Every structure is written in structure tokens, then in C-alpha cells.
N, C-alpha and C positions, 0 to 999 in steps of 0.2 A: 504494499500500499504506500509505504513511504518513498519506494522508487518510482511508483506511478506519479505521485505528486511532484516529485523532482524532475521527472520527464516532462510534465505538463509546464513546469516553470521554466525549463530550458526551451521548450517550443515557444512558449509566450515572448521570451527575451529574443530568440531568433525572429520572430515575427515582427516585433517591434523594430529590431536592427533593420531587416530587409525593408519595412515600410519607410522607416526614416531615410534610409540610403536612397530609395526611389524617389522620395518627396525632394530630397536635396538635388538629385540629378535632374528632376523635372523643373525644379525652380531655377537651376542653372541654365538649363536649355531655354527656359521661358525669358529669363533675364537677357540672355544672349540674343534671343530673337527680337525682343523689344529694342535693345541697343542697336542692332543691326537695321531695323526699320526706322529708328531715329536717325541713324546715319544717313540712310538711303534718302530720307526726306529732306534733312535739314543740313547735312554736311557734304560739302564738295561736289554738289551737283554740277554736271558739265556746263549748264547754262550759266550758273552763278560764277563758276570758274572764269568762263568767258567774260562775264560782266566785270569781275575783278581784274582781269587783264586790261580792259578797256579803261578802267579806273585808274589802274597803274600807269598807263600811258598818259593820261590827263595829269596825274601827279608829277611824272617825271618831266613834263613840258612846263609845268607851273611852279615847282618847287624852287626856293632859294635855298641852295645846298648849305650854305654856311648857317642860315638860321635853323634849318633842319637839324643839322649836326649839333648845334648849340642846345636846341630843345631837347634832343635826344640824350645828350650828356647829362642834362639836368634831370630828365625823367629817370634815368638809371640809377640815381642816388636813392630813389624811394619806391620804384616799380620795376617790374620785370618786363615791361613793354612801353611803348610811346603811343598814346591814344589821341587822335585828333580828327577833325571834320572838315568840311569844305571851307568854312569861315576862318580857319587857323591863319595866324600872321606868318607862317612858315611860307606862304605862297607870294610870288611875285604879282600874280595877277589870279584873283579867284573865279574869273568867269569860267574857265575850262572845268574846275572843279565843281563849281555850282551847277554847270550843265550836267556834268556827270551824275551828281546827286539828283537833279531833277528827273534825269532819264532812268536811274537805277534805284532811287530811293534808299540808298545806304544810310544807316544812322551814324555809325562811326567807322573809322579805319583804324587798325591796329598794327604798328610796326614792331616786329619782335627780331633783334639781332641774333644771329645764329648761337652767340655764347649765352644767351638768355633763354633759349627754347627749353633746355633741359630743366633749369631751375623753375621755369614757369610751369612745366608739367608736373614737376614735384610738388609745387605749390597747389596745383589743382587737385592732385591726389590727396594731399593732406589738408584739404579745405576745412574739415570739421575739427582738426586737432591741432592745427598750426599755432606756434607762438612766436614765429619769426614776424617781426614788424613789416619788413619789406613785402612778405607774402600777404600779410592782413591789409596793407595798403593797397596791393594789387587786387585782392578779392573785394575789397570795399568799392573800388573803382569799377570792377566788373558788375557788381550788383547795382551801382548807380546808373550804368549806361547800356547794360545788356540784360540778358536773363540767364536762367540756370542751364539752358543748353550750351551756352558758351563755355562754361567749366568743363562740361562733358566734352565739348568739341576739343578743347586744349589737350585733354588726355588722350585723344586720338592722333594728334600730329605726329607724322613720321616723315622725316627729311632725309633725302638721299644726298648727303654733303659731297659724295664723290662726283656728282653731276655739276657741281657749282665751285668746287675748290680751286679750279684753275681760272675761273671767271673772276677778275679782281674787283669788278664794279658790283658784284652781288654780295651783300653783306647780311642778308636777312630775309624775312618773309613780310609780305603785307596781307593782312587778314582783313576781309570785308564783312560787316554785318549788314545785310540787306533785309528790310522787312517789307513783307507783303501780306495780302490776305490769305488766310488758311486755306481758302478754296481754290488758290492758285490764280486769283484774279491780279490783274496788273496794279490795282489801286486799292488802298485800304478805304473804308467808309470814313471819309474825313470829319463828317458831322458827328458820327459816333465817337471817333478818336477825340476830337476837340471837346466834346461834352464830357468823356470820361477824364480827360487830362484837367479841365476845369474843376471838376468835383474833387480830384485828389489834392489839387491846389488848395481849394477852399477848406478841405478838411484838415489839411497840414497847418494852415494858418488860423484855423479856427474862425472863418468867416462864413460858413455855410449858410447861416441866417443873418449874415452882415448886410450893410447897404451895398448899393452899386459901387460907390466909390471905394469902400473897404476891399470889395472884390476885385476892382481894377488894380488897387495898390497892391494886393496880394499876387496878382498875376505878373505885375512889373517886378515884385521882389523876387518871385521864382526865377524869372529870367536872368536876373542880376546876381543871383546866388550861385557861385560855382560849386560844382559837384553835386547838385541836387537835381535829380531827374525821376519823373513818374512815368516816363514813356513806356518803360518795359510793362508797366501794368495795363497799359492801353493799347498797346500795339498787338497784332493778331499772330504774328509769327515771324521768327528770325531765321535767316538762311545764312550759313557761314562757309566761306571759302578762302583759300589762300594761294598766293602766287610768289614766286621769288622777286626780290626787289633789291 
């Protein structure tokens, strides 16, 4: 009788082990499938790589090289990348970049020197546990101007340095964050976006029930305050891609 009880206990333990192992395998497969689908949808789609190449061409024709290098040097003291947009003062003439933004609706551009790619990926992988100030600054900036998909995207970066090691003018990569409607449309519903953005601004400054003058002042304050952005809460989708620069 005792032997029978022992046999049942062993059977139970083996069943639990088999079920647990099966669930772990299934969960791993599911997570991998989700990540693969997310990458297919949002990361390095050929059409967005092409758009990023056009944006890069506009950048190289417009940038003031000395100002760009100065801005990059300053940024590297606190971040693992340099983030900018079409209105940045690193450009001699903003017309080409403004046109590129109008055509392709990119939110921000991010330049990552080759020597910063590995620490940037390490930072993204340690997002929940990092105590490194430079990493924290980087993640804060990501949260201000992008969404969670960008951190996942950074983890997937894979650069073939051998292809560019002999090209002296290529020093890093240019990442574009292009936002469009989730249904694949060319334009976001601007009315819905503006309504969402205004609501976020009014809540942040506590003027949801305020006067028109208070609301106008809040909007002005929002655009004057660096580093504050609610765009990621109101945009529909972000698409990430990179090219050599």
C-alpha cells in the first residue's frame, strides 16, 4: 500500500514537471512569434528603409558638419545617441529637412555612432534594473519622444561593421521614427491627434476646467518646455528603420 502511494506521488510529480515544461516551451514559442510579428510590422520594413534613405540624403545636403559634430560631442556626455528633428540648428537650411518631414512624417531622427551601439543595446536590455545615469538619461529621452517599441527595436540592432570599416565617412547609423495610422493610411487623423494632445496638455498643467486664456497659456508653455512630449500617447503607430550615415 505504501509503495502504491509512493508510485502515485512520483506520477503526480512527473506529470507536473511535464506540464510545466510544455507550458514554458509554448510560452517561449508564443513570445517569439509575437516579437517576430512586431518586428515584421514595425521594424525595418523595406518601404521605411527607403524613406530613411531619402531622409538621410536630405540630411547630408542640409547639415552643417561642424555644428553637427559639436552637438554630437555634447550629447555623448549624457546620452548614448544624438536625437534631433527637422527644426534643429545643425542645418544650414531647414527647407529640405522640413520637406522630408512633410513627406514622410518622421517624428525624430536618432544618430548613433558605432562605438555607442553596443552600450545602447546593453542599456535597452537593462531598462528595468539599470542604475547607470547615462542609461537613465537615454531611457528618459526615449520615453519623452518615442514609445516602448523603440526600446524593443534597439535590442534587435545588428550591424555588419565589416561592410563599412573601410569607408571613412561612415561613422554610425541614422534611425528614423516614422509615425502613421495603424491601418496603414498615409496620414493620421489630425483632428483626433490634436484633440488628444490638447487634453494631455490641459491635464498636465491642471487647466482642464480652466479659462480659454489659461488653456492657451498651457499650450504655449508645453511647446516652450524642452523634453516634454505627449505625442507618443496620441500617435497611432511608430515604424523604425535605420541606414548607415
